[in-house]
C-alpha positions as CSV (number, residue, x, y, z in Angstrom):
1,M,142.9,44.8,267.0
2,K,145.1,47.9,266.6
3,K,148.0,45.7,265.7
4,L,145.9,44.0,263.0
5,L,145.0,47.4,261.5
6,I,148.6,48.5,261.4
7,C,149.6,45.3,259.6
8,L,146.9,45.7,257.0
9,L,147.9,49.4,256.5
10,L,151.6,48.3,256.0
11,A,150.5,45.6,253.5
12,V,148.5,48.2,251.5
13,C,151.4,50.6,251.5
14,A,153.8,47.9,250.4
15,S,151.6,46.9,247.5
16,A,151.2,50.4,246.2
17,P,154.8,50.9,245.1
18,L,154.8,47.4,243.5
19,S,151.9,48.3,241.2
20,A,153.3,51.7,240.5
21,G,156.7,50.2,239.7
22,V,155.6,47.7,237.0
23,F,156.1,50.2,234.1
24,T,158.5,53.1,233.6
25,Q,157.2,56.4,232.4
26,A,158.5,55.7,228.8
27,E,156.8,52.3,228.7
28,M,153.5,53.8,229.8
29,D,153.8,56.5,227.1
30,E,154.3,53.8,224.5
31,V,151.2,51.8,225.6
32,S,149.0,54.9,225.7
33,C,150.2,56.1,222.3
34,A,149.7,52.7,220.7
35,A,146.1,52.5,222.1
36,V,145.3,55.9,220.5
37,K,146.8,54.8,217.2
38,M,144.8,51.5,217.1
39,Q,141.7,53.5,217.8
40,L,142.5,55.8,214.9
41,F,143.3,52.7,212.7
42,Y,139.9,51.3,213.5
43,Y,138.1,54.5,212.5
44,Y,140.1,54.7,209.2
45,L,138.4,51.5,208.2
46,Q,134.9,52.9,208.7
47,P,133.0,53.6,205.5
48,V,131.8,57.0,206.9
49,K,134.4,59.0,208.9
50,D,134.2,62.1,211.0
51,A,136.2,65.1,210.1
52,S,138.4,64.6,213.2
53,V,139.5,61.3,211.8
54,L,140.8,62.8,208.6
55,K,143.1,65.0,210.5
56,H,143.9,64.0,214.1
57,T,146.6,65.2,216.5
58,V,148.1,62.6,218.9
59,D,150.2,63.4,221.9
60,C,152.9,60.6,222.0
61,R,155.7,60.7,224.6
62,G,155.1,64.4,225.1
63,V,155.4,65.2,221.4
64,K,152.3,66.2,219.4
65,A,152.0,64.8,216.0
66,T,149.2,65.4,213.4
67,F,148.1,62.5,211.2
68,N,146.4,63.2,208.0
69,M,144.5,60.1,206.7
70,P,146.4,58.7,203.7
71,Q,144.6,59.3,200.4
72,W,144.7,55.7,199.4
73,I,142.5,54.7,202.5
74,G,139.8,57.1,201.4
75,E,139.8,55.4,197.9
76,A,140.2,51.8,199.0
77,V,137.9,51.5,202.1
78,P,134.6,51.9,200.2
79,E,135.6,49.0,198.0
80,M,136.7,47.0,201.0
81,A,133.4,47.7,202.8
82,A,131.5,46.4,199.7
83,R,133.7,43.4,199.1
84,K,132.5,40.3,201.0
85,V,135.3,37.9,201.9
86,W,133.9,35.8,204.8
87,R,130.7,34.1,205.8
88,D,130.0,33.6,209.5
89,P,127.1,31.5,210.7
90,E,126.2,34.0,213.4
91,E,127.3,37.4,211.9
92,G,126.5,36.6,208.3
93,E,128.7,37.9,205.4
94,L,131.6,40.1,206.5
95,S,133.3,42.6,204.4
96,E,137.0,43.0,203.9
97,A,137.1,46.2,206.1
98,A,135.2,44.4,208.9
99,I,137.7,41.5,208.9
100,W,140.5,44.0,209.5
101,Q,138.6,46.0,212.1
102,T,138.1,42.9,214.4
103,P,141.8,42.3,215.3
104,V,142.5,46.1,215.5
105,S,139.6,46.6,218.0
106,I,140.8,43.5,220.0
107,L,144.3,45.0,220.1
108,Y,142.9,48.3,221.3
109,E,141.1,46.4,224.1
110,Y,144.3,44.6,225.0
111,L,146.2,47.9,225.3
112,E,143.4,49.5,227.3
113,L,143.4,46.4,229.6
114,T,147.1,46.9,230.1
115,R,146.6,50.5,231.1
116,K,144.6,49.2,234.2
117,T,148.0,48.2,235.7
118,F,149.2,51.8,235.4
119,P,149.2,53.9,238.6
120,P,146.3,56.3,239.0
121,E,148.4,59.4,238.2
122,A,149.1,57.8,234.7
123,G,145.4,57.2,234.0
124,G,145.2,53.6,235.2
125,A,143.5,51.8,238.0
126,S,146.6,50.4,239.7
127,I,145.5,46.8,239.5
128,Q,148.0,44.0,239.9
129,P,148.6,42.1,236.6
130,G,147.9,38.8,238.3
131,L,144.2,39.8,238.8
132,L,143.8,40.2,235.0
133,V,144.8,36.7,234.0
134,K,141.3,35.8,232.8
135,E,140.9,39.0,230.8
136,Y,144.3,38.6,229.2
137,A,143.6,34.9,228.2
138,D,140.2,35.9,226.7
139,T,141.8,38.7,224.7
140,R,144.5,36.5,223.4
141,I,142.1,33.8,222.3
142,R,139.9,36.3,220.5
143,F,142.9,37.9,218.8
144,Q,144.2,34.5,217.7
145,M,140.7,33.6,216.2
146,S,140.5,36.9,214.4
147,L,144.0,36.5,213.0
148,D,143.1,33.0,211.8
149,R,140.0,34.3,210.1
150,L,142.2,37.0,208.5
151,Y,144.4,34.4,207.0
152,R,141.6,32.3,205.7
153,A,139.4,35.0,204.3
154,R,139.7,35.4,200.5
155,T,137.8,36.0,197.3
156,S,138.3,34.3,194.0
157,K,140.8,36.9,192.9
158,M,142.7,38.0,196.1
159,T,143.7,37.1,199.6
160,M,143.9,39.4,202.6
161,G,147.6,39.6,202.0
162,D,146.8,41.7,199.0
163,S,144.5,43.9,201.0
164,L,145.1,47.5,202.2
165,N,146.7,48.3,198.9
166,G,149.3,45.5,199.3
167,R,150.2,46.3,202.9
168,G,148.2,43.3,204.3
169,R,151.2,40.9,204.4
170,T,153.3,43.3,206.4
171,I,150.5,44.0,208.9
172,M,149.6,40.3,209.3
173,A,153.2,39.5,210.1
174,S,153.2,42.2,212.8
175,F,150.0,40.8,214.2
176,N,151.7,37.4,214.5
177,L,154.5,38.9,216.5
178,I,152.0,40.7,218.7
179,L,150.3,37.3,219.3
180,K,153.6,35.8,220.5
181,E,154.1,38.8,222.9
182,M,150.6,38.1,224.3
183,E,151.7,34.6,225.1
184,S,154.8,36.1,226.7
185,V,152.5,38.3,228.9
186,A,150.7,35.2,230.1
187,D,154.0,33.4,230.9
188,A,155.2,36.5,232.8
189,I,152.1,36.8,234.9
190,S,152.1,33.1,235.8
191,S,155.8,33.5,236.9
192,T,155.1,36.8,238.7
193,D,157.9,38.4,236.8
194,S,156.8,42.1,236.6
195,R,159.7,43.1,234.5
196,A,159.1,40.5,231.8
197,Y,155.4,41.5,231.8
198,A,156.3,45.2,231.2
199,E,158.7,44.3,228.4
200,A,156.2,42.0,226.6
201,V,153.4,44.7,226.8
202,T,155.8,47.4,225.6
203,S,156.9,45.2,222.7
204,S,153.3,44.7,221.8
205,A,152.7,48.5,221.9
206,M,155.7,49.2,219.7
207,L,154.6,46.5,217.1
208,S,151.1,48.0,217.1
209,Q,152.6,51.4,216.3
210,D,154.6,49.8,213.5
211,T,151.4,48.5,211.9
212,F,149.8,52.0,212.1
213,R,153.0,53.5,210.6
214,S,152.9,51.1,207.7
215,L,149.6,52.7,206.6
216,F,151.6,55.9,205.8
217,N,154.5,54.2,204.2
218,A,154.8,54.3,200.4
219,H,154.0,50.7,199.5
220,A,153.3,49.8,195.9
221,R,150.9,46.9,195.3
222,Y,152.7,43.8,194.2
223,E,152.4,43.3,190.5
224,S,152.7,39.8,189.1
225,P,155.1,39.3,186.2
226,K,152.1,38.2,184.3
227,N,151.1,41.8,183.9
228,E,153.8,42.2,181.3
229,S,152.3,43.4,178.0
230,Q,151.1,40.7,175.7
231,A,153.1,42.2,172.9
232,A,156.4,41.8,174.8
233,I,155.5,38.2,175.7
234,T,154.7,37.4,172.0
235,F,157.9,39.1,170.8
236,S,160.0,37.0,173.3
237,A,158.3,33.8,172.2
238,A,158.8,34.6,168.6
239,L,162.5,35.3,169.1
240,A,162.8,31.9,170.9
241,V,161.1,30.1,168.1
242,L,163.1,31.9,165.5
243,G,166.3,30.9,167.3
244,M,165.3,27.3,167.2
245,V,164.4,27.4,163.5
246,L,167.8,29.0,162.8
247,I,169.5,26.2,164.7
248,F,167.6,23.7,162.6
249,L,168.6,25.5,159.4
250,A,172.2,25.6,160.5
251,V,172.3,21.9,161.2
252,R,170.7,21.3,157.8
253,L,173.2,23.5,156.1
254,F,176.1,21.7,157.8
255,F,174.9,18.4,156.5
256,L,174.5,19.9,153.0
257,M,178.1,21.2,153.1
258,N,179.3,17.8,154.1
259,D,177.4,15.8,151.5
260,S,179.7,12.8,151.3
261,K,179.8,12.3,155.0
262,T,176.0,12.8,155.2
263,N,175.4,10.1,152.5
264,A,177.7,7.7,154.3
265,M,175.8,8.3,157.5
266,M,172.4,7.9,155.8
267,G,173.7,4.7,154.1
268,D,174.7,3.3,157.5
269,Y,171.4,4.3,158.9
270,A,169.6,2.5,156.0
271,K,171.6,-0.6,156.6
272,K,170.7,-0.5,160.3
273,V,167.0,-0.1,159.4
274,E,167.2,-3.2,157.1
275,V,168.9,-5.2,159.8
276,W,166.3,-4.2,162.4
277,S,163.4,-4.9,160.0
278,E,164.7,-8.4,159.3
279,A,165.2,-9.0,163.0
280,F,161.6,-8.0,163.7
281,S,160.3,-10.1,160.9
282,R,162.1,-13.1,162.3
283,Q,160.1,-12.5,165.5
284,F,156.9,-12.5,163.4
285,I,156.4,-8.8,164.1
286,A,155.5,-6.4,161.2
287,I,156.6,-2.9,162.2
288,N,158.0,0.2,160.5
289,V,161.4,0.6,162.2
290,K,161.7,4.3,161.1
291,Y,158.8,5.3,163.4
292,L,160.7,3.8,166.3
293,V,163.5,6.2,165.6
294,I,161.6,9.3,164.5
295,V,158.9,9.3,167.3
296,P,161.4,9.7,170.3
297,V,163.3,12.3,168.4
298,A,160.1,14.3,167.6
299,V,158.8,14.0,171.2
300,F,162.0,15.2,172.8
301,A,162.4,18.0,170.3
302,L,158.8,19.1,171.0
303,I,159.4,19.1,174.7
304,G,162.5,21.3,174.1
305,L,160.4,23.6,171.9
306,V,157.8,24.0,174.7
307,T,160.5,25.1,177.2
308,M,161.2,28.1,174.9
309,N,164.9,27.8,175.9
310,I,167.6,27.2,173.2
311,Y,169.9,25.3,175.5
312,A,167.1,23.0,176.6
313,F,166.0,22.5,173.0
314,L,169.5,21.5,171.9
315,F,170.0,19.2,174.8
316,L,166.6,17.5,174.5
317,S,166.9,17.2,170.7
318,L,170.3,15.4,171.1
319,L,168.9,13.3,173.8
320,G,166.0,12.4,171.6
321,V,168.4,11.3,168.8
322,A,170.3,9.1,171.2
323,V,167.2,7.5,172.6
324,G,165.7,7.1,169.1
325,L,168.8,5.2,167.8
326,R,168.6,2.8,170.7
327,T,164.8,2.3,170.7
328,P,164.7,-0.4,168.0
329,N,167.3,-2.6,169.8
330,F,165.4,-2.1,173.1
331,V,162.0,-2.9,171.6
332,L,163.5,-5.9,169.7
333,E,165.1,-7.3,172.8
334,Y,161.9,-6.8,174.9
335,M,159.8,-8.5,172.2
336,K,162.3,-11.3,171.9
337,Q,162.3,-11.9,175.7
338,R,158.5,-11.8,175.8
339,R,158.2,-14.2,173.0
340,G,160.7,-16.5,174.6
341,K,158.7,-16.6,177.8
342,K,155.5,-17.5,175.9
343,V,157.4,-20.3,174.2
344,D,158.6,-21.6,177.6
345,T,155.0,-21.8,178.8
346,Q,154.0,-23.9,175.8
347,L,157.2,-26.0,175.6
348,M,156.0,-28.6,178.2
349,D,152.9,-29.4,176.1
350,G,155.1,-29.5,173.0
351,L,157.6,-32.0,174.5
352,I,154.8,-34.2,175.8
353,L,153.3,-34.3,172.3
354,L,156.7,-35.0,170.8
355,S,157.2,-37.9,173.2
356,N,153.8,-39.4,172.3
357,C,154.7,-39.1,168.6
358,L,158.0,-40.9,169.1
359,R,156.3,-43.7,171.2
360,S,153.7,-44.2,168.4
361,G,156.5,-44.8,165.9
362,L,156.8,-41.4,164.2
363,D,160.1,-39.6,163.8
364,V,161.1,-36.2,165.1
365,V,160.3,-34.3,161.9
366,Q,156.7,-35.7,161.9
367,G,156.5,-34.8,165.6
368,F,157.4,-31.2,164.8
369,E,154.6,-31.2,162.2
370,M,152.1,-32.4,164.8
371,V,153.2,-29.7,167.2
372,S,152.9,-27.0,164.5
373,K,149.3,-28.2,163.7
374,D,147.9,-28.9,167.2
375,L,149.4,-26.1,169.4
376,L,148.8,-22.4,169.4
377,P,151.3,-19.6,168.4
378,P,154.0,-18.7,169.0
379,I,155.4,-22.3,169.4
380,S,153.4,-23.5,166.5
381,D,154.9,-20.8,164.3
382,E,158.4,-21.6,165.3
383,F,158.0,-25.4,164.8
384,S,156.2,-24.7,161.4
385,L,159.1,-22.5,160.3
386,V,161.6,-25.3,161.1
387,I,159.6,-27.7,159.0
388,K,159.4,-25.2,156.1
389,N,163.2,-24.6,156.2
390,Y,163.7,-28.4,156.2
391,Q,161.4,-28.9,153.3
392,L,163.3,-26.2,151.3
393,G,166.6,-28.1,151.6
394,M,168.1,-26.9,154.8
395,T,169.3,-29.7,157.1
396,F,167.1,-30.4,160.1
397,E,170.0,-29.6,162.5
398,K,170.6,-26.3,160.9
399,A,166.9,-25.4,160.9
400,L,166.9,-26.2,164.6
401,G,170.0,-23.9,165.1
402,V,168.2,-21.0,163.3
403,M,165.2,-21.5,165.7
404,E,167.6,-21.5,168.7
405,E,169.1,-18.1,167.6
406,R,165.6,-16.7,167.0
407,V,164.0,-17.7,170.3
408,A,165.3,-16.6,173.7
409,S,164.5,-19.8,175.6
410,K,166.9,-21.8,177.6
411,M,164.7,-24.9,177.8
412,L,164.2,-24.8,174.0
413,A,167.9,-24.8,173.6
414,Y,168.2,-27.9,175.8
415,M,165.6,-29.7,173.7
416,I,167.4,-28.7,170.4
417,R,170.8,-29.9,171.6
418,A,169.2,-33.2,172.8
419,I,167.7,-33.7,169.3
420,V,170.9,-32.9,167.5
421,L,172.9,-35.3,169.7
422,Q,170.4,-38.1,169.3
423,R,170.4,-37.7,165.5
424,Q,174.2,-37.8,165.5
425,M,175.0,-40.4,168.2
426,G,171.6,-42.1,168.9
427,G,169.8,-42.6,172.2
428,N,166.4,-42.7,173.8
429,L,165.0,-39.3,172.9
430,T,161.7,-40.0,174.7
431,K,163.5,-40.3,178.1
432,V,165.4,-37.1,177.4
433,F,162.1,-35.2,176.7
434,E,160.6,-36.6,179.9
435,R,163.7,-35.3,181.8
436,I,163.4,-31.9,180.2
437,V,159.7,-31.7,181.2
438,I,160.7,-32.4,184.8
439,D,163.4,-29.8,184.6
440,I,160.9,-27.3,183.2
441,R,158.5,-27.9,186.1
442,E,161.2,-27.5,188.7
443,E,162.7,-24.4,187.1
444,S,159.3,-22.8,186.8
445,K,158.8,-23.3,190.6
446,L,162.3,-22.0,191.3
447,E,161.7,-19.0,189.1
448,E,158.4,-18.1,190.8
449,K,160.1,-18.4,194.2
450,T,163.0,-16.1,193.1
451,K,160.5,-13.6,191.7
452,A,158.8,-13.4,195.1
453,M,162.1,-13.0,196.9
454,T,163.4,-10.3,194.6
455,A,160.2,-8.4,194.1
456,Q,161.1,-5.8,196.8
457,Q,164.5,-5.0,195.2
458,K,162.9,-4.7,191.7
459,I,160.3,-2.3,193.0
460,Q,162.9,-0.3,194.9
461,S,165.0,0.0,191.7
462,I,162.0,1.2,189.8
463,V,161.1,3.8,192.5
464,V,164.7,5.0,192.7
465,G,164.7,5.5,188.9
466,I,161.2,7.0,188.4
467,M,160.4,9.1,191.5
468,P,163.1,11.8,190.9
469,W,161.7,12.4,187.4
470,I,158.2,12.4,188.6
471,M,159.1,15.0,191.2
472,L,160.9,17.0,188.5
473,G,157.8,16.9,186.4
474,V,155.6,18.1,189.3
475,M,158.0,21.0,190.0
476,F,157.9,21.9,186.3
477,M,154.1,21.9,186.4
478,F,153.9,24.2,189.4
479,Q,156.9,26.4,188.8
480,P,157.8,26.2,185.1
481,D,159.4,29.6,184.8
482,T,161.7,29.0,187.8
483,M,162.7,25.5,186.7
484,I,163.4,26.5,183.1
485,K,165.4,29.5,184.4
486,F,167.5,27.2,186.6
487,Y,168.1,24.3,184.2
488,G,168.7,26.7,181.4
489,T,171.9,27.9,183.1
490,P,175.2,26.0,182.9
491,I,175.0,25.2,186.6
492,G,171.5,23.8,186.3
493,F,172.5,21.8,183.3
494,G,175.4,20.3,185.1
495,V,173.2,19.5,188.1
496,F,170.8,17.7,185.8
497,I,173.6,15.6,184.2
498,F,175.1,14.8,187.6
499,C,171.8,13.7,189.1
500,A,170.9,11.6,186.0
501,I,174.2,9.7,186.2
502,W,173.8,9.0,189.9
503,I,170.2,7.9,189.5
504,A,171.3,5.4,186.8
505,I,174.1,4.2,189.2
506,G,171.5,3.8,192.0
507,M,169.2,1.8,189.8
508,K,172.0,-0.5,188.8
509,V,173.1,-1.0,192.4
510,V,169.6,-1.7,193.7
511,A,168.8,-4.0,190.8
512,S,172.0,-6.0,191.4
513,L,170.9,-6.7,195.0
514,G,168.0,-8.7,193.6
515,K,170.1,-10.9,191.3
516,I,170.5,-14.5,192.5
517,R,173.8,-16.2,191.6
518,V,173.8,-19.9,191.3
């Protein structure tokens, strides 16, 4: 029995130095000082304050320091206490000041909990850190929840980062670091590493003091650039518009000074418009070609004007001119291909009708008249135009050649050549038409199959070409000032040109992967 008592006494004596040796004196001073400052921080956020809070002396590390409450706190806290920023199901509506008080009070509890591991002579209870695992875990969870609520609380005009006269972001960042140190405390306790535990707690104390110190730092509230005077904004916009108008007048003056060259250019443009108009009329399309040129130029120039950047305006205006001059050819080719596909879908019926006419004793010209009367446009229009040209004195072969130039249809070209050869050399045209009908059926099946096989490559080429511009538009929507500032510089302009070239190359490469060579 006596031996047992001696062993227990030795165990107690051995454990006492271990608890006393967790912290050094300097570390204990840091924790105690931080706890006092967090308590003072909490009282600063109270709407009604005692006189001792306004001027309080704190003994930190053997040095006495007097803290006079900053003037801005006395002015801001009543508004913070009246401003509701969070609605809790249990606590009801919480004010901005109360949202800040919660993590500060939990931090004070955390520091006081740590002081329990101090030796009795330092004001602690000399408890081993491993016995406070549950309390530390509960404190960390509550602190994390309060910090999450701090990030999510807001009004229609501000977030908590704008709170405390603009100091909210700095303090919230310090709170995040303290939360990580709390996790380090839990890891140190689980690994029974007393040194790591002391260092993590001391770091938390020092970060806590930094948050308190930030209340006394001169920190101006962040002012958005939108607070710039309306007069200055209007003046800048007026200067940008004036610069663009002067550029337009300079271009106009240049053309007036070079009148002969301008007339030659306008003459070439007028000839092109006539050629385009005739080409559209041959496709049975009535359209004012001038609008196809002017509209892209106007749209790109308007976009450049909206950017309020002279370089962007010049670039987009020139780009609009280039696009406008190519738009008629693009639209014409598109309409021609579309019309040719419609003719292809009707050509089988037309050939069957021609074959029936030939079997009944009619000639090819009469068969063309039957097709023009019995079928729907566009094939009826094309066959009718061939008959009209023939009736006006043009040879039937030449009228067919004109139709072949006008319609982008490979099967129609086969039919025309077969008719021309039959009229020159003879032969059974009915059998030729039957063979062409079979070829049309087989080719339509093959075309549908190739479309299904190459659909993925076509979609990929479209995505490669469109998605970068969509993303650029989205970025312009959310950050217009930043995007205009970047692309208005020579480097930004060069990046834009470089990316546009490589996007075009990517579209070409991906599209070529879907082409089937026979």
